[in-house]
MARTITOR-313435 format. One record per atom (N, C-alpha, C): residue in three letters; x, y, z. Coordinates in steps of 0.2 Angstrom, whole numbers, plus 2048, in hexadecimal, padded with zeros to 3 digits. Atoms other than C-alpha are relative to their C-alpha. Layout:
residues N
AlaXYZ;...
***
This chain:
residues 245
Met8067FB801;Met7FE800800;Met8078067FF;Thr7FC7FB801;Thr8078107FA;Thr7FD806807;Asp8037FB7FD;Asp80781D807;Asp8028077FD;Trp7FF7F9805;Trp80482D7FE;Trp804807806;Ser8007F97FD;Ser80783A80C;Ser80A7FF802;Gln7F87FE7FF;Gln81B83680F;Gln8037FF7FA;Leu7FD800804;Leu81D8387FD;Leu7FF8077FC;Ser7FF7F9804;Ser8208487F0;Ser7FC8017F9;His8027FC806;His8178527E3;His8018087FF;Ala7FF7F9800;Ala81B8627DA;Ala800805806;Tyr8037FA7FA;Tyr81186C7E9;Tyr8007FC803;Gly7FF8057FC;Gly8168617F6;Gly8007FA803;Ala8018057FB;Ala810855802;Ala7F97F97F8;Ala803805804;Ala8078457F6;Ala7FB7FC801;Asp8088047FC;Asp7F6841800;Asp7FD8017FD;Asp8087FD805;Asp7E984A7F3;Asp8027FD7FA;Ile802804806;Ile7EF83E7E4;Ile7FD7F9800;Pro8048027FF;Pro7E68307EA;Pro7F98027FD;Asp8097FD803;Asp7D783A7E8;Asp7FF8047F9;Leu7FE7FE808;Leu7DE8427D8;Leu7FC7FA7FC;Leu7FF808803;Leu7DF8307D2;Leu7F97FF7FE;Asp807800800;Asp7CF82D7D5;Asp7F98047FD;Arg8037FD804;Arg7C683B7CF;Arg8017FD7F7;Ile800804807;Ile7CE8357BD;Ile7FE7FA7FE;Ala801806801;Ala7C98257BF;Ala7F97FF7FE;Ala8078007FE;Ala7B68297C2;Ala7FD8077F8;Glu8027FB806;Glu7B78397B6;Glu8068037FB;Pro7FC801804;Pro7C58397AA;Pro8028087FB;Ser7FD7FA803;Ser7C684C7A6;Ser8068017FD;Ala7F67FE800;Ala7D785579E;Ala7FE804805;Glu7FD7F87FC;Glu7D48627AC;Glu8037F8806;His7FE8067FC;His7D68507B8;His8087FE7FF;Trp7F7801800;Trp7E484D7AF;Trp8048067FD;Asn7FD7FA802;Asn7EC85D7AB;Asn804802809;Asp7FD7FF7F7;Asp7ED85D7C1;Asp8047FC802;Leu7FB804800;Leu7F584E7C0;Leu8087FF7FE;Trp7FA7FF803;Trp8038527B3;Trp804804805;Ser7FE7FE7FE;Ser8048607BD;Ser8057FF808;Ala7FD8027F9;Ala80885A7CE;Ala8067FB7FF;Leu7FE803801;Leu81284D7C8;Leu8077FD7FA;Cys7FB7FE804;Cys81C8507B9;Cys8008087FF;His8017FB7FF;His81C8647BB;His8078047FC;Gln7F87FF803;Gln82786B7AC;Gln8087FD7FF;Gly7F9804805;Gly83185B7AA;Gly8027FD806;Ser7FC8047F8;Ser83485A7BE;Ser7FC7F97FF;Val8038067FC;Val82F8497C7;Val8037FE805;Tyr7FD8017FB;Tyr82F8447D6;Tyr7FF7F9805;Ser8008077FD;Ser82C8357E3;Ser7F87FF7FF;Ala807802800;Ala8198357E0;Ala7FE7FD7F9;Ser80380280A;Ser8188347CC;Ser8057FB800;Phe801805802;Phe8228267CE;Phe7FC7F8803;Ala8068027FB;Ala81681F7DC;Ala7FC7FD7FC;Ala806802804;Ala8098207CF;Ala8027FE7FA;Leu800805807;Leu80F8157C1;Leu7FC7FB800;Pro802807803;Pro8098057C3;Pro7F8804800;Trp8067FB801;Trp7F78127C5;Trp7FE8017F9;Leu7FC7FE808;Leu7FE8187B4;Leu7FD7F97FC;Ala7FF807805;Ala8008067AE;Ala7F97FE800;Gly807801801;Gly7EE8037B2;Gly7FB8017FC;Thr8037FC804;Thr7E680E7AB;Thr8017FF7F9;Val800802806;Val7ED80979B;Val7FE7FA7FF;Gly803807802;Gly7E67F779C;Gly7F9802800;Ser8058027FF;Ser7D680079C;Ser7F97FF7FB;Gly804803804;Gly7D07FD78D;Gly7FC80A7FB;Asp8047F9802;Asp7CC81278A;Asp8058057FC;Arg7FA7FC804;Arg7D881877C;Arg802807803;Glu7FE7F97FE;Glu7D782A781;Glu804801807;Gln7FD7FD7F8;Gln7DB829794;Gln8097FA7FF;Ala7FA803802;Ala7EA81978F;Ala8048037FC;Val7F97FD802;Val7F3826786;Val802807803;Asn7FB7FC7FA;Asn7F2833794;Asn8057FD805;Ala7FB8047FA;Ala7F88267A0;Ala8067FD7FC;Leu7FB803803;Leu80581D791;Leu804808802;Val7FA7FA802;Val80C83278D;Val801802807;Leu7FE7FB7FC;Leu80D8397A1;Leu8057F9805;Ala7FA8037FE;Ala8158267A7;Ala8048017FC;Gly7FA801802;Gly822827798;Gly805808803;Ala7FF7F77FE;Ala82483A79D;Ala8067FF808;Ile7FD7FF7FC;Ile8268357AF;Ile8077FB801;Val7FB8037FF;Val8348267AB;Val8058047FE;Ala7FB7FB804;Ala83D8327A0;Ala804803803;Gly7FA7F97FD;Gly84183E7AF;Gly8007FC807;Ala7FF8047F9;Ala84482F7BC;Ala808802800;Gly7FA7FF7FE;Gly8578347BB;Gly802805801;Gln8007FA7FE;Gln8538457C1;Gln803800807;Arg8008007FA;Arg85483E7D2;Arg8037FB804;Arg7FE8077FD;Arg85E8347DB;Arg7FD7FC807;Glu8028057FA;Glu8568307E9;Glu7FB7FB7FE;Ala806807804;Ala8488287DC;Ala8027F9802;Gly800805800;Gly85381A7DF;Gly7FF7FA7F8;Asp801803806;Asp85380D7D1;Asp7F98007FD;Val809800801;Val8418107C9;Val7FE7FB7F8;Arg801806806;Arg8448057B8;Arg7FE7F9804;Ser8028077F9;Ser8477F67C6;Ser7F9800803;Glu8058037FB;Glu83B7F87D1;Glu7F88027FC;His808800806;His82D7FD7C4;His8017FC7FA;Ala800803806;Ala8337F07B7;Ala7FD7FD7FD;Ala807802805;Ala8257E87B4;Ala7F9805800;Glu8047FC803;Glu81A7F77B2;Glu8028037FC;Ile7FF7FD803;Ile8248007A9;Ile8007FC7F8;Ala800804804;Ala8267F079D;Ala7F78007FC;Ala806801801;Ala8157EF79C;Ala7FD8077FC;Leu8027FA804;Leu812801795;Leu8057FF7FA;Leu7FB7FD808;Leu820800788;Leu7FB7FC7FC;Arg805803805;Arg8147F1781;Arg7FB8027FF;Ala8047FE804;Ala8077FB781;Ala8018067FC;Val7FE7FC806;Val80C80A77A;Val8037FD7F9;Asp800801808;Asp81280276C;Asp7FD7FC7FC;Gln808803801;Gln8017FA769;Gln7FD8077FC;Tyr8037F87FF;Tyr7FB80C76C;Tyr8018047FB;Arg7FD7FC804;Arg808816761;Arg8007FC7F9;Arg801801809;Arg80580A750;Arg7F9801800;Thr8067FE802;Thr7F380E752;Thr7FE8067FD;Ala7FE7F77FF;Ala7F6821754;Ala7FE8007F9;Ser8017FD806;Ser7EE82A747;Ser7FE807800;Asp7FC7F87FE;Asp7F083C74F;Asp8078007FF;Arg7F77FE7FE;Arg80184374C;Arg801801805;Ala7FD7FC7F6;Ala80184C75D;Ala8007FA805;Glu8008047FB;Glu7FD83D766;Glu8067F77FC;Tyr7F9805800;Tyr80983075D;Tyr806802800;Ile7F87FD800;Ile81983C75E;Ile8017FE809;His7FD8027F8;His81683B772;His7FE7FA802;Leu7FD8087FF;Leu811828771;Leu8057FC7FF;Met7F7801803;Met825828769;Met803800805;Glu7FD7FE7FB;Glu829831775;Glu8007FE807;Ala8048037FB;Ala821828784;Ala8067FB7FD;Met7FD807800;Met82881777C;Met809800802;Leu7F97FF7FF;Leu83C81F77C;Leu802802809;Gly8017FC7FA;Gly83782478E;Gly8017F8803;Phe8028077FE;Phe833811792;Phe8067FB7FF;Glu7FB804800;Glu84280A789;Glu806805804;Gly7FA7F97FB;Gly84F81A794;Gly8068027F9;Val7FE7FA805;Val852822784;Val802807801;Val8007FA7FE;Val85B83078B;Val8018067FA;Gly8017FA803;Gly857842784;Gly7F98007FB;Trp801802806;Trp84E83C775;Trp7F87FF804;Ser8078047FC;Ser840836781;Ser7FD807806;Glu8037F97FC;Glu83D84A789;Glu8008057FB;Asp8007FA804;Asp84385477A;Asp7FB7FE7F8;Leu804800808;Leu83884A769;Leu7FA802800;Ala8047FC800;Ala82885076B;Ala7FE806802;Trp8017F77FF;Trp82A860771;Trp8018047F9;Gly7FD7FE809;Gly834864760;Gly7FC7FC7FB;Val8037FF806;Val82B85A752;Val7FA801802;Gly8057FD7FF;Gly81C85D75A;Gly7FE8097FE;Asn8007F7801;Asn81E87075A;Asn8048017F8;Glu7FB800806;Glu82886D749;Glu806806802;Glu7F77FA7FF;Glu838879751;Glu8037FD805;Tyr7FC7FE7F9;Tyr84587675D;Tyr8038077FD;Gln7FE7FB800;Gln850884761;Gln8067FF804;Val7FB8047FC;Val862880764;Val806808800;Ser7FC7FA7FE;Ser87388A765;Ser8077FE7F8;Cys7F9803807;Cys88088A754;Cys8057FE805;Pro7F7803801;Pro891880755;Pro805808802;Gly7F87FB800;Gly89A88D750;Gly7FE805803;Cys7FF7FB7FB;Cys89389C757;Cys7FF803807;Glu8048017F9;Glu887899765;Glu7FB8047FC;Ala8057FC803;Ala87A8A475B;Ala7F97FB802;Ser8078067FF;Ser86789D761;Ser7FE8017FA;Leu802803806;Leu860894754;Leu7F97FE7FF;Phe806805801;Phe84E88E74E;Phe8007FC7FB;Ile7FC809806;Ile85087F744;Ile7F57FD7FF;Ala808802801;Ala83C87F73B;Ala8037FB7FC;Phe7FE804807;Phe837871732;Phe7F67FC801;Gly8098007FF;Gly821873730;Gly7FC8037FA;Glu8067FB803;Glu81387F728;Glu8068037FD;Arg7FE7FB800;Arg81D88C72A;Arg8098007FB;Gly7FA801801;Gly82E885721;Gly8067FB802;Phe7FE8057FE;Phe83C879722;Phe8098057FE;Phe7F87FC7FE;Phe84E884728;Phe800800808;Ser7FB7FE7F8;Ser85988C735;Ser7FF8077FF;Thr7FE7FA800;Thr85889E739;Thr7FF800806;Gly7FB7FE7F9;Gly85E8A9748;Gly7F7804800;Asp8057FC7FD;Asp84D8B4748;Asp7FA7FD801;Asp8058057FD;Asp83E8AF752;Asp7F97FF7FA;Tyr807800806;Tyr8328AB740;Tyr7FA800803;Ala8068007FE;Ala8238AA749;Ala7FE804801;Ile8037FB800;Ile8218B9750;Ile8028077FB;Thr7FC7FA805;Thr82A8C3740;Thr7FE7FE7FA;Asp804800807;Asp81F8C9731;Asp8058037FC;Gly7F87FD807;Gly8308D1727;Gly8037F77FD;Asp7FA803805;Asp83C8C871C;Asp8037FC807;Ile7F98017FB;Ile8468BD728;Ile8077FC7FB;Glu7FB803804;Glu8578B5725;Glu7FF7F7801;Thr8018047FC;Thr8578A4724;Thr8057FA7F9;Arg7F9806804;Arg86289171E;Arg7F97FC7FD;Ala804806803;Ala858884714;Ala8047FB805;Leu7FE8067FD;Leu85987571D;Leu8007FA7FE;Arg7FF806804;Arg861865717;Arg7FE7F9805;Pro8008067FF;Pro85785571C;Pro8057F97FE;Ala7FF805803;Ala85E84471E;Ala7FD7FB7FD;Ala801806803;Ala85D837711;Ala7FF7FB805;Pro8008047FC;Pro85382A718;Pro8077F9802;Thr7FA8067FE;Thr86181C714;Thr806805804;Asp7F97FB7FB;Asp86F82A71D;Asp7FD7FF806;Leu8028017F8;Leu86582572D;Leu8057FB805;Asp7FF8047FE;Asp86C81D73B;Asp7FE7FF808;Gly7FF8017F8;Gly86B81974E;Gly7F8802801;Ile8077FE7FB;Ile85A821757;Ile7FE8037FA;Gly8027FE803;Gly85882A748;Gly7FB7FE7FB;Arg801806806;Arg85981C73B;Arg7F67FC803;Arg8078067FD;Arg84A813749;Arg7FC8067FF;Leu8077FB801;Leu83D821749;Leu7FE8027FC;His801802806;His83F824739;His7FB7FC7FE;Asp801805805;Asp83C813734;Asp7F77FC802;Leu8068017FE;Leu82E811741;Leu7FB8037FF;Ala8057FA803;Ala82482273D;Ala7FE7FA7F9;Leu801803805;Leu82481A72B;Leu7FC7FA801;Ala8058047FD;Ala81E808732;Ala7F9802800;Asp8047FF7FD;Asp81181173B;Asp7FA8047FB;Gly8077FD804;Gly80881972D;Gly804809800;Gln7FE7F87F9;Gln81182B736;Gln8058037F8;Arg7F87FB807;Arg81A833723;Arg802805803;Glu7FE7F77FF;Glu81984572A;Glu8057FD804;Val7F87FF7FC;Val823840738;Val8057FC7FE;Ala7FB803802;Ala82D83572F;Ala8038047FC;His7FB7F9807;His831844723;His803804808;Ala7FA7FA7FA;Ala834852734;Ala8057F9801;Leu7FA7FE7FE;Leu84084673B;Leu8067FF7FB;Thr7FB7FE805;Thr84A84572C;Thr805807801;His7FE7FA800;His84C85772F;His802801804;Val7FF8007FB;Val84E855741;Val8077FE802;Phe7F9802800;Phe85E84973F;Phe8048007F8;Gly7FB7FD803;Gly864852731;Gly805807802;His7FA7FB7FD;His86E86372F;His7FB8077FD;Ala8017FC7FF;Ala86C874730;Ala8068067FF;Thr7FE7F8804;Thr875886729;Thr7FF805807;Cys8007FA7FC;Cys879893736;Cys7FE8057FC;Pro7FF7FC807;Pro8738A272C;Pro803806803;Asp7FF7FB7FE;Asp87D8AD738;Asp8087FD7FD;Cys7F8801802;Cys8908A3734;Cys8007FB7FD;Glu801804804;Glu88A89772B;Glu8037F9801;Thr7FF8047FE;Thr890889733;Thr7FA7FC7FE;Asp804804801;Asp88787872E;Asp8017FE807;Phe7FF8047FC;Phe88486B73C;Phe7F98007FF;Ser806805804;Ser87985D73F;Ser7FA803807;Val8017FE7FD;Val86A865746;Val7FA7FA809;Ala8008077FA;Ala867852754;Ala806801804;Asp7F78007FC;Asp87A85775A;Asp7FB807803;Gln8047FD7FA;Gln872868760;Gln7FC800804;Val8058007FD;Val862864766;Val8037FB808;Ser7FF8047FC;Ser86B856770;Ser806803804;Ala7F97FE7FD;Ala879861777;Ala800802807;Asp8008007F9;Asp871865786;Asp7FF7FC807;Trp8028067FA;Trp86C85578D;Trp8067FE805;
***
């Protein structure tokens, strides 16, 4: 039996978490899920109560309700990905090995049948969290979902936006989202699928196999190359995304 009063979340003692879990089970609203996210994974930070919630999240995945299963998978993936933040957490992967294995099986199933692009990207990121892939398990969905990454140029250290979506496929030092006039850009150079390797090749091939061609196309730019408009340095986008890990 979990003694929630001895655990903590973003706002203090976690003795309010059982009531919140009961409310979600009875009335699984977006508001209640947002409250749970805020308590257990506030801006990516995790807590002792976050890990204690993993069995409940794994049970929710098995409920048969797709929307609630996806909510649980994405939150659980973020919690597991963040486990390394806290030394006092102990070996979360060992302690919750059974739950993580069940969550990984479930996320593979739901990922393959996802029709919504945003849902697919979040499930792919959760999959990486359960697998223990460092970095992309926390940074994949934000960048691919928002169709941009912000990185530093490895040559001159200028702050750059790497855009790959409706606004185009380019690098720029200007905040293109709020700029109405002309901006200086350099075209991205996507990787040829046959040239991809490692995690880039795996994610690209998974997206194609799952029928997510837009995601696969975006990934060729994430694992491709860009040029700094300020100093003309060529660089790997993925290397710069991962530079802060």
